[in-house]
Structure formats: C-alpha cells, structure tokens
N, C-alpha and C positions, 0 to 999 in steps of 0.2 A: 769510425771510431767506436760506435756502439757495438757493431758486430765483432770487432777485434777484442773489445773488453769482455763481451759475453763468451767468446771463444776461450779466452784465458780463464774465466771463471769455471767453465765446464771442464776444461782440462785439469784445473786444480781439484775439482770435485772427483774427477776420475782417479787422480793420484791418491786421494784420501780414501777411495773406495766407498764414497757416499752415493746414495741412490739418485741418479740423475742420468739423463740421456748423454751419450758420448759424442763429443764434437769431433768431426773427421775432416773438416776443411772449411775454407772461406773462398768465395768467388767475389772479387771486388772490382768495382769500376770507379777508379779515383776521379776520372773526369766528371762523373755525375755525383760524386761523394755518396755512393751507395754500395751495398754489399749484400751477399746472400750467405747466411751461415748454414752449413750442412751438418746434420747430425745423423748418427746411425739409427736405423729403425729399431725400436724396442720390441723385441719379440714377445708375443702373447699378451701385449698390453691392451688396455681398453680405456676409453674416455668415461668420465663419471656419468654423463647422461645416458650413454648406451648401457652402462652397468646398472644404474638405478631404475631405468625405464622397464627393466625385465622383472621387477619385483613389486610387491604390493605398494600402493600409494602411501607416502608418508613414512613414519618411523618403522624400523624393522632391524633385524640383526645385521643385514648387509650394510645398511646406512651407518649403523654404529661402527662397524669395522672400517668403513671408509673414513669416518671421522677420526677414529683411532689412528688410522694410517697417516692422516694429515698432521695430527699432533706429533706422531713419532718422527715424521719427516722434518718438521720444523725443529724439534729437539736435536736431531742428528746434525742439521745445518748449524744451529746456534752453538753447539758444543765445539764445532770446528771453526768458529769465528766467521761464519758466513751469514751475512745479512741478505735476505731474499729481496724484500722491497715490494714484491708484487705477488705474494703467495695467494693462490686461489685454486679452486677446483679446475678451472679452465686451463691453468698453466701446469697441470699435473696429469700424469698418466698412472694407471693402476694395474697391478697384476695380482691375481689370486696367488696366495702364498700359504699352501697347506690349508689350515682352517682360519687363516687371517687374510688380510689384504695388505700389500705393500705399495706405497706411493713413491713416484719418481718425479723429480723436478724436471720440467721441460723448458721453461722460459726463464733465463737468467739475465734478461736485458737490464734489469734494475739492480742486480745483485752486486755486492761488494764484499771483499775479503779483508778481515782484520785479524790481528793477533788474538784478540778476544772481544766479545761483545759486552757492552755495559748493560745493566738492567734496563736502562731507558731504551736502548736499541732493541733489546729483546721484546720489551713491552710494546713498542711501536709496531714492530714486525707482527706480533701476535694480534694487535688491534686490526691491522690490515687483513690478516688471515680471517679473523672472525667476521669482519664486514663483508669480505668477498665470498666466504662460504655461505653466509646468509643470503647474499644476492643470488649465488648459483643455485641454491636449493629452492629459493622462492621462484626463480625463473623456471626451474624444472617443474615445480608444483603448478605454476600457471599453465605450462604445456599440458599437464595432466588434468587440468580442469578442477583443481582443488581450491575451493574458496578460502580455506583456512591455511593456505600454504605459507603466507607471509609470517604470521605469528609463529607457526611451527618452525619455520626456517630460522628465525632469530633465536629461538630457544635452542635449537640443535647446534647452531653455530657457536653460541655461548658455551655449550658443553665442550667444545674443542679447547677453550681456554682452561677449563677445569682439567681436562685430560692432559694437556700440555703441562700444567702446573704439577699434577700428581707424578708424572714421569720425571720432570726436572728435579722435584724435591727428593724423589727416591734416589736419583743418581748422585745428588749432592748431600745426602744424609751423612752426618758425622756423629754417630751414637757414642755416648759415654758408657764405658764398661770397665770391668775389672781387668787388669793386665793379664790375669791368669785364666780368663774366660775364653779359652780357645774355641769352644763350641759356638759362642756368639760371633766370632770372626768367621768361622766356617759357614754359619747360617747366612751372614751378610754376603759372602762370596756366592753361595748357592742361589740366593735371591737374585743377584745381578746376572748370574749365568742363566737362570730361568727366563730373564728378560732378554737374553740374547747377547749379553756383554761379556767379553773376556776381561779378566782383571790383570792389569799391567803391574800395579805396585800397591803395596799395603804398608801403612805406617801407623804407629801408635805414638801419640803425643800427650804429654801431661795435660790434665784438664783441671782448671780451677785451683791451681797451686797445690793439689793433693797428690800424694804418691800412690794411693790405692785406686785411683780412677784415671783412665786414659781416654783420649778421643781417637776413635778409629777413622782413618782417612783411607779411601780406596780410589785409585786412579783406574778408570776403565777405558778399554779400547773400543773400536767400532762394534756395531751390533751384528756380529757374524760368528758368535761362539759356536753354535751348533753346525753352521755351514762349514766352518773350518774343520770341526771334528769329523763330520761326515766325509769331507774331501780327503782328510788324512787317512781314514780307515778304508775308504772305498774308491777314491778318485772321482767321485761324483760331484758335480758342481750344481748346487741348488740354492734357492732362497732360504732365508733363516727359518721361516715357519715350516716350509717343506722339510728342511733338514731335521727339525725337531721331531716331526712325525715319523720320518724314515729311520732316525736313530732309535726311536721307541720301538718300531717294528723290528729292527735289527736285534735289539737287546732282548725282545720277547722271543725271537726265533733262536737266539743263542742260548737262552735259558732252557728252551724246549729241547735243543740239541743235547745239552748237558744232562738233562733228565733221562732222555732215551738212550744216549750213548754211555751213560753211567761213568762219565769222566769229565774233567774240566776242559772247557773249550776256550782258548785264549781269544782276545779281541780280534786279532788279525784273521785267524781261522774262521771265527764266527762271521766276520764281514765277508770273507771270500765265499763261504758257503751260502750266505744270504743272497749275495749278488747272483751266484750261479743257479741256485735252486729256487729262489723266490722272486726277486725283482726282475731279472732278465726274462724268464718265461712269462711273467705277467705282462711286461711291456710288449713282448712279442704278440700277445693277444690284443692288447689295448691299442697299440699304434695303428693297425689297419682300421680299427673302428672309429678312432677320433680324427684321423687324417693328419696331414702335414702342418696344418695351421694351429694345432692345439699342443699344449705343453704336456708331454707324456708323463713327466714326473708328477705334475699336478693331477693328472688323471689317476695315477696310482694312489695319490693321497686321497682322492675322492673315493676310491675303492675301499681304502682303509676306514673312511668315515661311514661308508655304506655297511661295511662289516660290523662296525660298532653298533649301528642302528639296528641291524637285523639281529645281532646277538642279544641286544637289550630286549628286543621284542619276545624272543623265545627263552631268555634267561640262561643262555649258554652260548659258547663259541660256535658259530655256524661254519667257520672255515673260510679261507681265502677264496676258494673256487666258487662257493655259493655267492659270495659278495661280488666277484667278477661277473658271474652269470646274471645276477640281478641288475648290476650296473649297466651291462650291455643290453639287457632286456628292456631297460628304460630308454635306450638310445644313447647311452654314454653322455648324459646331459651335463651342461656347464653354462653358467650365465653369460660367458663371453661367446658362446656358440649360438647360432641361429636355431639350433635344434632344442634349446633349453625349454623345458615345459614349465613355464613360470606359474601357471595356475595351480598345479599341484604343489610346487615349491611354496607358494603363498599360503596354501591351506595348511601345510605342515611346518612352516617356519624353518625350512631347511635351506642349505646352501644350494642344492640342486634338486631337481624333481624326484619325488618318491611317491609311488602310487599308494594311496591310502586304502585300497581294497586289495590286500594281500592275504593269501591263504598260508597258514603256518602248519607245518607237520613236525611233531616232536622229534622224530628221528632225522629227518632230512633238512630241517630248518625251513627257510623260505623256498617255496616251490612255484611261485609265480603269481601274477595278478589275477 
C-alpha cells in the first residue's frame, strides 16, 4: 500500500511538472505484503554529501544555493497542494542549474496530495524540513571533523525557514495601487518572471472601499518561464537557471548581429544563428572533454561564467573562445565531477576551480596559468 501510494504521488508530481524523480513501475509481492518502487535515474544529479564535501568546510556560496534550492522545492510542492511529510537533504537529489542549484524530491513515502494546504500543514512541513536539514548538516560537519558543526547547522537550517517565507510572501503579495498605474503592474509581472514564474492571470479588485485604489492579484504557473521561452525559440530543453543564462547569451548575440549586420534581426533568426554559430560549435568542443556523464548544457553555462570572470579581470570582453580555452585548460572542472579542483575553488569562492595565478595580456586576455 505504501509503494502504491508513493507511486501515485510521484505520477501526480510528474503531471504537474514539479521537480521530482519519475516513477516508472512497481514490482509487488502480495503474498509478502511488500513491493519495490522503481524510479527513473535522474541524470546529472548528486547527493548533498557528495556535493558539499567538495567545498570548504562550513558556510559558503554552494551551501547557500543548496539551502535556497530546498526552500524553492518546498514552495513548489506546497503551491501544488503537496504535503511532503519527510523533507530532508537525504530525501533530495540536486542538479547544478546554471548559476543555481535545483532540488528534486526523491522519497514521497509520507507525502499526501490535497486541493490546498492550510497554514498549519505548511508550517508543520517546514518545521520537519528545518529539523532534518539541521541534522543532515550537523552529520556532515561531524564527518568533516568540525567541532562547531552542530550550532552552525541549526543556524543554517533556520535560514531555510526565512528563505521559504520570503519566496512565499513574494508569490502571494497583493499590492494596492492606482488602477491607472500600468507600470506597477508590468513591474510586478517582470519580478515574477525573473523568479522563473509565468503569469497565468491578472486581476484588479477594489481595495478598502475606495474607487481610486485597487488590489493587484496575480496567479502564477510553474517555475519554468525561461525554460519554456528557450524551448520555444530553440527547441532546447534545459533547467530554469540554465535557460536564463542561455537566453541572456542568445540576446547578447542577437544584439551583436544587429549591430554588425546593420539591420534588425528577429527573435527566430537570432535563435537559429545562435544555435548554429555559437552553441553547437561550443558543445562540439566541450562534450569530448567532459565525457558522457556530464551535462553539456551546464558545461556551456560554466564557460559563460568563466567568460564573465575573465572579462571582469581585464576590464573588457575576452571572447567566448578564450573562455572555452581557459575552462578546458583547467580540466573542465565541476563539483559533481571527480576532476573538480576544490582547493582553488575554495580559495576563490567560485562554483568551480579557477587558477589564482593567471597572466593577463591586454590584447589577448587570459593566456594561461
């Protein structure tokens, strides 16, 4: 019964497009009242211990992103009326998502689906998450030999409550404004789009019995705004954070095309030329270097981050090729890869290793360690 219920929950999450593993079957043995639930392998995913063990002990940008991911996951579930019941780091898998991390529910054994969750249900689920995250981080700290791990873990876990609250409040904000202030409406929509949400419906309702003030209500869809836009333009399927970086790169390239072609380039032509002339040649170089077990789209996002860092160092754009050469020269590092150089990443507080002994040439940009 437990396996059948979990199977149904995971199938429901799949239908809603929520971040969770995909249930593909059940093998049951009724005579023993037992069953095995089979789920699809989540490509490019990593467990929290393996991810955090590759970075400096204690607080850091990667741990913050992991805690953000846990808060986002619980918000996504609660908005869909899903009570998790056993939310913890151990019941979650993580994927790097551009310059963020995305969390995926793995274990739905205690989960339940409701038309909507009460504040009490949400609060209790959040209490469970905070307690379990504290335990997971403390356990990891003990493995790392950190005597201060317990206190630090409790503080870090409590921060998930604040992160969750900030996201939830933002999504349910109903500002009061003038019915003629269309800019405020656009600003609200853009803020939600920036968070990854598409807007389904907008309504203005009278506020406080006054005719010159209205309350803005916005219904939002799943957190896939940029991913859907990227797929519409290019056919590429990516995570939300990856899609946001790729769309920025596409738009930058389209602007460059318009300047040098001395004409307007529509979105479709810009996307086609970006795919053909930028992304596909880059992936052709990156894929042999990272191997079949790494996410090629994420590797390109890492190159874009490398390009930003190198350009900041020299005060001008170093170009995509210089970024690819530098990234490959470092061994195409990534925290989910055994080749990740965590010591240099720790020293520079970066997502992946970057040699702090680089030589800079004003004309050529970065020319090597």
